[in-house]
FINURO-757879 format. One record per residue (C-alpha): residue in three letters; residue number from 1; x, y, z. Coordinates in steps of 0.5 Angstrom, whole numbers. Example, Ala and Ser with C-alpha at 12.3 -4.5 7.8 and 13.67 -1.06 7.14 Angstrom:
2
+------+-----+-------+-------+-------+
| code | pos |  east | north |    up |
+------+-----+-------+-------+-------+
|  ala |   1 |    25 |    -9 |    16 |
|  ser |   2 |    27 |    -2 |    14 |
+------+-----+-------+-------+-------+
//
This chain:
388
+------+-----+-------+-------+-------+
| code | pos |  east | north |    up |
+------+-----+-------+-------+-------+
|  met |   1 |     0 |     0 |     0 |
|  ile |   2 |     6 |     5 |     2 |
|  glu |   3 |     9 |     4 |    -5 |
|  asn |   4 |     2 |     6 |    -8 |
|  met |   5 |     2 |    12 |    -5 |
|  lys |   6 |     2 |    18 |    -9 |
|  val |   7 |     3 |    25 |    -6 |
|  asn |   8 |     3 |    31 |    -8 |
|  tyr |   9 |    10 |    36 |    -6 |
|  his |  10 |     5 |    39 |    -1 |
|  trp |  11 |     6 |    33 |     5 |
|  arg |  12 |    12 |    31 |     8 |
|  leu |  13 |    13 |    24 |     9 |
|  his |  14 |    16 |    20 |    15 |
|  thr |  15 |    17 |    12 |    14 |
|  ile |  16 |    18 |     9 |    21 |
|  thr |  17 |    21 |     2 |    20 |
|  lys |  18 |    23 |     1 |    28 |
|  ser |  19 |    19 |     2 |    34 |
|  asn |  20 |    25 |     6 |    38 |
|  glu |  21 |    24 |    11 |    31 |
|  pro |  22 |    22 |    18 |    33 |
|  leu |  23 |    14 |    19 |    31 |
|  phe |  24 |    16 |    26 |    27 |
|  ser |  25 |    22 |    27 |    23 |
|  leu |  26 |    26 |    33 |    23 |
|  asn |  27 |    23 |    36 |    16 |
|  gln |  28 |    16 |    35 |    20 |
|  leu |  29 |    18 |    38 |    27 |
|  glu |  30 |    20 |    44 |    22 |
|  leu |  31 |    14 |    45 |    20 |
|  leu |  32 |     9 |    44 |    25 |
|  arg |  33 |    14 |    49 |    30 |
|  thr |  34 |    11 |    54 |    26 |
|  phe |  35 |     4 |    53 |    28 |
|  phe |  36 |     5 |    49 |    35 |
|  asn |  37 |     9 |    51 |    41 |
|  glu |  38 |    12 |    46 |    45 |
|  glu |  39 |     7 |    44 |    50 |
|  thr |  40 |     2 |    43 |    45 |
|  leu |  41 |     7 |    40 |    40 |
|  his |  42 |     7 |    34 |    46 |
|  leu |  43 |     0 |    34 |    47 |
|  leu |  44 |    -1 |    33 |    39 |
|  lys |  45 |     5 |    28 |    39 |
|  asn |  46 |     1 |    24 |    44 |
|  ile |  47 |    -5 |    24 |    40 |
|  ile |  48 |    -2 |    22 |    34 |
|  gln |  49 |     2 |    16 |    37 |
|  gln |  50 |    -4 |    13 |    41 |
|  gln |  51 |    -7 |    13 |    34 |
|  val |  52 |    -1 |     9 |    31 |
|  asn |  53 |    -1 |     4 |    37 |
|  thr |  54 |    -9 |     3 |    36 |
|  leu |  55 |    -8 |     2 |    29 |
|  his |  56 |    -9 |    -6 |    25 |
|  glu |  57 |    -5 |    -8 |    19 |
|  asn |  58 |    -6 |    -5 |    13 |
|  glu |  59 |   -11 |     1 |    16 |
|  ile |  60 |   -11 |     7 |    14 |
|  val |  61 |   -13 |    13 |    19 |
|  gln |  62 |   -14 |    20 |    16 |
|  leu |  63 |   -14 |    27 |    22 |
|  lys |  64 |   -15 |    35 |    21 |
|  ile |  65 |   -12 |    38 |    27 |
|  ser |  66 |   -13 |    45 |    27 |
|  ser |  67 |   -10 |    47 |    20 |
|  phe |  68 |    -6 |    40 |    19 |
|  glu |  69 |    -8 |    34 |    16 |
|  phe |  70 |    -4 |    28 |    19 |
|  leu |  71 |    -5 |    21 |    14 |
|  ile |  72 |    -3 |    14 |    18 |
|  ile |  73 |    -2 |     8 |    14 |
|  lys |  74 |     0 |     2 |    17 |
|  glu |  75 |     4 |    -4 |    14 |
|  lys |  76 |     6 |   -11 |    17 |
|  asp |  77 |    14 |    -8 |    18 |
|  lys |  78 |    13 |    -1 |    18 |
|  ile |  79 |     8 |     6 |    19 |
|  leu |  80 |     8 |    11 |    15 |
|  leu |  81 |     7 |    18 |    18 |
|  ala |  82 |     5 |    24 |    13 |
|  ile |  83 |     3 |    31 |    15 |
|  ser |  84 |     0 |    37 |    10 |
|  lys |  85 |    -2 |    44 |    12 |
|  asp |  86 |    -7 |    44 |     6 |
|  lys |  87 |   -13 |    42 |     4 |
|  glu |  88 |   -10 |    38 |    -1 |
|  thr |  89 |   -12 |    31 |    -2 |
|  val |  90 |    -8 |    24 |    -2 |
|  gln |  91 |   -10 |    19 |    -7 |
|  tyr |  92 |    -8 |    12 |    -5 |
|  ala |  93 |    -9 |     5 |    -8 |
|  ser |  94 |   -14 |     1 |    -5 |
|  thr |  95 |   -13 |    -7 |    -2 |
|  glu |  96 |   -18 |   -12 |     0 |
|  asn |  97 |   -16 |   -12 |     7 |
|  glu |  98 |   -17 |    -4 |     7 |
|  ile |  99 |   -23 |    -2 |    12 |
|  ser | 100 |   -29 |    -1 |     7 |
|  thr | 101 |   -31 |     7 |     9 |
|  ile | 102 |   -35 |    12 |     4 |
|  glu | 103 |   -35 |    19 |     3 |
|  thr | 104 |   -40 |    19 |     9 |
|  ser | 105 |   -35 |    17 |    14 |
|  phe | 106 |   -39 |    11 |    16 |
|  ile | 107 |   -35 |     6 |    20 |
|  ala | 108 |   -36 |    -1 |    19 |
|  his | 109 |   -31 |    -5 |    22 |
|  ser | 110 |   -35 |   -11 |    25 |
|  ala | 111 |   -37 |   -17 |    21 |
|  lys | 112 |   -44 |   -15 |    21 |
|  met | 113 |   -43 |    -8 |    19 |
|  lys | 114 |   -38 |   -11 |    13 |
|  gln | 115 |   -44 |   -15 |    10 |
|  ile | 116 |   -49 |   -10 |    10 |
|  met | 117 |   -44 |    -4 |     6 |
|  glu | 118 |   -44 |   -10 |     1 |
|  ile | 119 |   -51 |   -11 |     1 |
|  ile | 120 |   -52 |    -3 |     1 |
|  lys | 121 |   -46 |    -4 |    -6 |
|  lys | 122 |   -51 |    -8 |    -9 |
|  val | 123 |   -58 |    -6 |    -8 |
|  ser | 124 |   -55 |     1 |   -10 |
|  tyr | 125 |   -55 |    -1 |   -18 |
|  val | 126 |   -62 |    -3 |   -19 |
|  asp | 127 |   -68 |     2 |   -16 |
|  ser | 128 |   -72 |    -4 |   -12 |
|  thr | 129 |   -75 |    -2 |    -6 |
|  ile | 130 |   -71 |    -3 |     1 |
|  leu | 131 |   -74 |    -3 |     8 |
|  leu | 132 |   -69 |    -1 |    13 |
|  leu | 133 |   -71 |    -5 |    19 |
|  gly | 134 |   -67 |    -4 |    26 |
|  lys | 135 |   -68 |    -1 |    33 |
|  ser | 136 |   -68 |     7 |    34 |
|  gly | 137 |   -61 |    10 |    33 |
|  val | 138 |   -57 |     5 |    29 |
|  gly | 139 |   -57 |    10 |    23 |
|  lys | 140 |   -62 |     7 |    18 |
|  ser | 141 |   -62 |    15 |    16 |
|  met | 142 |   -55 |    15 |    14 |
|  ile | 143 |   -55 |     8 |    11 |
|  ala | 144 |   -61 |    10 |     6 |
|  lys | 145 |   -56 |    17 |     3 |
|  leu | 146 |   -51 |    11 |     2 |
|  ile | 147 |   -56 |     8 |    -2 |
|  his | 148 |   -58 |    15 |    -6 |
|  lys | 149 |   -50 |    17 |    -6 |
|  tyr | 150 |   -48 |    10 |    -9 |
|  ser | 151 |   -54 |    10 |   -14 |
|  ser | 152 |   -55 |    13 |   -21 |
|  arg | 153 |   -60 |    18 |   -18 |
|  ser | 154 |   -54 |    21 |   -13 |
|  asp | 155 |   -54 |    27 |   -17 |
|  lys | 156 |   -62 |    28 |   -16 |
|  asn | 157 |   -65 |    30 |   -10 |
|  phe | 158 |   -66 |    26 |    -4 |
|  val | 159 |   -72 |    28 |     1 |
|  ser | 160 |   -73 |    25 |     7 |
|  val | 161 |   -80 |    25 |    11 |
|  asn | 162 |   -81 |    23 |    18 |
|  cys | 163 |   -88 |    20 |    17 |
|  gly | 164 |   -89 |    20 |    25 |
|  ala | 165 |   -87 |    28 |    25 |
|  ile | 166 |   -92 |    31 |    20 |
|  pro | 167 |   -99 |    31 |    23 |
|  glu | 168 |  -104 |    27 |    20 |
|  pro | 169 |  -108 |    32 |    16 |
|  leu | 170 |  -103 |    35 |    13 |
|  met | 171 |   -99 |    29 |    12 |
|  glu | 172 |  -103 |    27 |     5 |
|  ala | 173 |  -102 |    35 |     2 |
|  glu | 174 |   -94 |    35 |     4 |
|  leu | 175 |   -93 |    27 |     0 |
|  phe | 176 |   -98 |    28 |    -5 |
|  gly | 177 |   -99 |    36 |    -7 |
|  tyr | 178 |  -106 |    39 |    -8 |
|  thr | 179 |  -109 |    43 |   -14 |
|  his | 180 |  -110 |    50 |   -14 |
|  gly | 181 |  -117 |    52 |   -10 |
|  ser | 182 |  -117 |    45 |    -6 |
|  phe | 183 |  -118 |    48 |     1 |
|  thr | 184 |  -118 |    54 |     4 |
|  gly | 185 |  -112 |    57 |     6 |
|  gly | 186 |  -108 |    53 |     1 |
|  gln | 187 |  -102 |    56 |    -3 |
|  arg | 188 |  -104 |    60 |   -10 |
|  gly | 189 |  -103 |    56 |   -15 |
|  gly | 190 |  -103 |    49 |   -12 |
|  lys | 191 |   -96 |    46 |    -9 |
|  lys | 192 |   -92 |    40 |   -11 |
|  gly | 193 |   -92 |    34 |    -6 |
|  ile | 194 |   -86 |    31 |    -4 |
|  phe | 195 |   -85 |    25 |    -9 |
|  glu | 196 |   -86 |    30 |   -15 |
|  ser | 197 |   -81 |    35 |   -12 |
|  ala | 198 |   -77 |    29 |   -11 |
|  asn | 199 |   -78 |    27 |   -19 |
|  glu | 200 |   -72 |    22 |   -21 |
|  gly | 201 |   -69 |    22 |   -14 |
|  thr | 202 |   -70 |    19 |    -8 |
|  val | 203 |   -76 |    19 |    -3 |
|  phe | 204 |   -73 |    16 |     4 |
|  leu | 205 |   -80 |    15 |     9 |
|  asp | 206 |   -77 |    14 |    16 |
|  glu | 207 |   -81 |    11 |    21 |
|  ile | 208 |   -86 |     8 |    16 |
|  gly | 209 |   -91 |     4 |    21 |
|  glu | 210 |   -93 |    11 |    23 |
|  leu | 211 |   -96 |    13 |    16 |
|  pro | 212 |  -104 |    13 |    16 |
|  leu | 213 |  -108 |     7 |    13 |
|  asn | 214 |  -112 |    12 |     8 |
|  leu | 215 |  -105 |    14 |     6 |
|  gln | 216 |  -102 |     7 |     5 |
|  val | 217 |  -107 |     6 |     0 |
|  lys | 218 |  -104 |    12 |    -4 |
|  leu | 219 |   -97 |    11 |    -2 |
|  leu | 220 |   -98 |     3 |    -6 |
|  glu | 221 |  -100 |     6 |   -12 |
|  val | 222 |   -94 |    10 |   -12 |
|  leu | 223 |   -91 |     3 |   -12 |
|  gln | 224 |   -95 |    -1 |   -16 |
|  glu | 225 |   -97 |     5 |   -22 |
|  asn | 226 |   -91 |    10 |   -21 |
|  cys | 227 |   -96 |    16 |   -21 |
|  ile | 228 |   -99 |    20 |   -16 |
|  arg | 229 |  -106 |    24 |   -14 |
|  pro | 230 |  -105 |    31 |   -12 |
|  ile | 231 |  -111 |    33 |    -7 |
|  gly | 232 |  -117 |    36 |   -12 |
|  ser | 233 |  -115 |    33 |   -18 |
|  ala | 234 |  -117 |    28 |   -22 |
|  lys | 235 |  -112 |    26 |   -27 |
|  leu | 236 |  -106 |    21 |   -24 |
|  val | 237 |   -99 |    25 |   -26 |
|  pro | 238 |   -93 |    20 |   -28 |
|  ile | 239 |   -86 |    20 |   -23 |
|  asn | 240 |   -80 |    16 |   -23 |
|  val | 241 |   -77 |    16 |   -16 |
|  arg | 242 |   -74 |    11 |   -12 |
|  val | 243 |   -77 |    10 |    -5 |
|  ile | 244 |   -73 |     7 |     1 |
|  ala | 245 |   -78 |     6 |     8 |
|  ala | 246 |   -74 |     5 |    15 |
|  thr | 247 |   -78 |     3 |    21 |
|  asn | 248 |   -76 |     1 |    28 |
|  gln | 249 |   -83 |    -3 |    29 |
|  asn | 250 |   -85 |   -10 |    27 |
|  leu | 251 |   -89 |    -9 |    20 |
|  leu | 252 |   -92 |   -16 |    20 |
|  glu | 253 |   -95 |   -15 |    27 |
|  leu | 254 |   -98 |    -9 |    25 |
|  val | 255 |  -101 |   -12 |    19 |
|  gln | 256 |  -104 |   -17 |    24 |
|  gln | 257 |  -107 |   -12 |    28 |
|  lys | 258 |  -110 |    -9 |    22 |
|  lys | 259 |  -105 |    -2 |    23 |
|  phe | 260 |  -102 |    -4 |    17 |
|  arg | 261 |  -104 |    -6 |     9 |
|  glu | 262 |  -101 |   -13 |     8 |
|  asp | 263 |  -101 |   -11 |     0 |
|  leu | 264 |   -96 |    -5 |     2 |
|  tyr | 265 |   -92 |    -9 |     7 |
|  tyr | 266 |   -90 |   -14 |     1 |
|  arg | 267 |   -89 |    -8 |    -4 |
|  leu | 268 |   -84 |    -5 |     1 |
|  asn | 269 |   -81 |   -11 |     3 |
|  val | 270 |   -78 |   -13 |    -3 |
|  val | 271 |   -70 |   -12 |    -1 |
|  pro | 272 |   -70 |   -12 |     7 |
|  ile | 273 |   -64 |   -10 |    10 |
|  glu | 274 |   -64 |   -11 |    18 |
|  ile | 275 |   -59 |    -6 |    21 |
|  pro | 276 |   -55 |    -9 |    27 |
|  ser | 277 |   -55 |    -5 |    34 |
|  leu | 278 |   -49 |    -2 |    37 |
|  lys | 279 |   -48 |    -8 |    42 |
|  glu | 280 |   -48 |   -13 |    36 |
|  arg | 281 |   -42 |   -10 |    33 |
|  lys | 282 |   -38 |    -8 |    39 |
|  glu | 283 |   -32 |    -8 |    34 |
|  asp | 284 |   -34 |    -1 |    32 |
|  ile | 285 |   -36 |     2 |    38 |
|  val | 286 |   -28 |     6 |    39 |
|  tyr | 287 |   -28 |     7 |    32 |
|  leu | 288 |   -34 |    11 |    32 |
|  ala | 289 |   -33 |    14 |    38 |
|  arg | 290 |   -26 |    17 |    35 |
|  his | 291 |   -30 |    19 |    30 |
|  phe | 292 |   -35 |    23 |    33 |
|  leu | 293 |   -29 |    26 |    37 |
|  asn | 294 |   -25 |    29 |    32 |
|  lys | 295 |   -31 |    32 |    28 |
|  leu | 296 |   -32 |    36 |    34 |
|  val | 297 |   -23 |    37 |    35 |
|  lys | 298 |   -25 |    39 |    28 |
|  lys | 299 |   -30 |    44 |    29 |
|  tyr | 300 |   -27 |    47 |    35 |
|  gly | 301 |   -20 |    47 |    34 |
|  ile | 302 |   -19 |    44 |    41 |
|  phe | 303 |   -15 |    38 |    42 |
|  lys | 304 |   -18 |    31 |    46 |
|  thr | 305 |   -16 |    24 |    46 |
|  phe | 306 |   -19 |    18 |    50 |
|  his | 307 |   -16 |    15 |    56 |
|  pro | 308 |   -15 |     7 |    54 |
|  asp | 309 |   -20 |     6 |    59 |
|  val | 310 |   -25 |    10 |    57 |
|  glu | 311 |   -25 |     6 |    51 |
|  asp | 312 |   -25 |     0 |    54 |
|  val | 313 |   -31 |     2 |    58 |
|  phe | 314 |   -35 |     4 |    52 |
|  thr | 315 |   -35 |    -3 |    50 |
|  gln | 316 |   -38 |    -6 |    56 |
|  tyr | 317 |   -44 |    -2 |    56 |
|  glu | 318 |   -50 |    -4 |    52 |
|  trp | 319 |   -52 |     3 |    49 |
|  pro | 320 |   -59 |     2 |    49 |
|  gly | 321 |   -60 |     9 |    45 |
|  asn | 322 |   -55 |     6 |    39 |
|  val | 323 |   -50 |    11 |    36 |
|  arg | 324 |   -54 |    17 |    36 |
|  glu | 325 |   -53 |    15 |    44 |
|  leu | 326 |   -46 |    14 |    44 |
|  glu | 327 |   -45 |    21 |    38 |
|  asn | 328 |   -49 |    25 |    45 |
|  ile | 329 |   -45 |    22 |    50 |
|  ile | 330 |   -39 |    24 |    46 |
|  glu | 331 |   -41 |    31 |    45 |
|  arg | 332 |   -43 |    32 |    52 |
|  ile | 333 |   -36 |    30 |    55 |
|  phe | 334 |   -33 |    33 |    50 |
|  ile | 335 |   -36 |    40 |    53 |
|  thr | 336 |   -36 |    39 |    60 |
|  thr | 337 |   -28 |    36 |    61 |
|  glu | 338 |   -23 |    41 |    61 |
|  asp | 339 |   -17 |    37 |    61 |
|  asn | 340 |   -14 |    35 |    54 |
|  glu | 341 |   -15 |    27 |    55 |
|  ile | 342 |   -22 |    24 |    57 |
|  gln | 343 |   -21 |    20 |    63 |
|  leu | 344 |   -26 |    15 |    67 |
|  thr | 345 |   -28 |    20 |    72 |
|  his | 346 |   -30 |    25 |    66 |
|  leu | 347 |   -36 |    20 |    64 |
|  pro | 348 |   -43 |    20 |    67 |
|  pro | 349 |   -44 |    16 |    73 |
|  phe | 350 |   -47 |    10 |    70 |
|  phe | 351 |   -40 |     8 |    66 |
|  his | 352 |   -37 |     8 |    73 |
|  ser | 353 |   -38 |     1 |    75 |
|  leu | 354 |   -37 |    -3 |    69 |
|  ser | 355 |   -30 |    -1 |    70 |
|  thr | 356 |   -25 |    -4 |    76 |
|  lys | 357 |   -20 |     1 |    75 |
|  tyr | 358 |   -25 |     7 |    77 |
|  thr | 359 |   -24 |     9 |    84 |
|  glu | 360 |   -29 |    14 |    88 |
|  pro | 361 |   -25 |    21 |    88 |
|  tyr | 362 |   -24 |    22 |    96 |
|  gln | 363 |   -29 |    28 |    99 |
|  lys | 364 |   -24 |    33 |   103 |
|  ser | 365 |   -30 |    35 |   107 |
|  glu | 366 |   -32 |    27 |   108 |
|  ile | 367 |   -30 |    24 |   115 |
|  ile | 368 |   -30 |    17 |   115 |
|  pro | 369 |   -28 |    12 |   121 |
|  leu | 370 |   -20 |    11 |   121 |
|  lys | 371 |   -22 |     3 |   119 |
|  glu | 372 |   -25 |     5 |   113 |
|  ala | 373 |   -20 |     9 |   111 |
|  lys | 374 |   -14 |     4 |   111 |
|  lys | 375 |   -19 |    -1 |   107 |
|  arg | 376 |   -19 |     5 |   102 |
|  leu | 377 |   -12 |     6 |   102 |
|  glu | 378 |   -10 |    -1 |   101 |
|  lys | 379 |   -15 |    -2 |    95 |
|  asp | 380 |   -12 |     4 |    92 |
|  leu | 381 |    -5 |     1 |    93 |
|  tyr | 382 |    -7 |    -6 |    91 |
|  thr | 383 |   -10 |    -2 |    85 |
|  phe | 384 |    -3 |     2 |    83 |
|  gln | 385 |     0 |    -4 |    83 |
|  leu | 386 |    -3 |    -8 |    78 |
|  thr | 387 |    -3 |    -2 |    74 |
|  val | 388 |     5 |    -1 |    74 |
+------+-----+-------+-------+-------+
//
């Protein structure tokens, strides 16, 4: 992979072949010192070194810190570190072992997500209706965008609709549009609906299980006849859209409860894709956490990194809110932590019980019996000995 690198002259390269070699070359240090002082440079070294230590073979990591871009590539017997102070890009030859990521920075390190990524690539080239299944927060909307990005419709509109967020009286007008004079207060000249506005593009119907029964009939007409009937119109309007639907409900149960049309269910269920919850793809958790942290570092220009114990605790937590919960937690601790290294003590209390290395900090105002104080001290000394 390193031999296949194509790098322009803006990048300064350093190949590390021995463990005792300096992280940065003299040429790179000269460039970095034009922007960072020694204290910040030391912190920067720790951040990059941590990334190097956790890299797997044939893995690539690209970071943007302030006005610098860092590219780290690990091979069997060497590591390449490239640094640039501009926005020039690096092109490299792909390999079979390279982690599959897309322009949207979708993380897929686990076997389950890699398999889903392969399915996404295959279905993107056809116009079949897709039904995305999975719990709330697993990333169904992100996958819908990836399917659109890979498809032949990528240069057309992608319109996302949450079927549970639009009031039922307005939903028909929003989806299918209306003609002039259809109802009081309507827009003069009528209005195109979402399906007509997204013509030749993709419509993503999130929370499809919330769609009212009377509108399910009209959606079925879209899927079967490729046309819509705006409110107040006697004519059908032909459209050409690709429909991707998503839900966190069991649609078959809704069918049995007469809350969802059976014929619509089978029309939607052409290519079902089940998105695993975050606890089922633990290999992705650390990479997702770093990705969200790096986004915040780039956004605010404040350098922060995770202590290894924090990443270990992240993999042990169940994450009932899935990827959405992880992203929110990362943003929370990024904002509330003053230190550059995020440690166990900075995490919300419900993480503390997951780590044997966490000890409650002593409160200065707390007065405890001598016997209890001795027990705490012995426990701390024992924990310290295990970690050195």
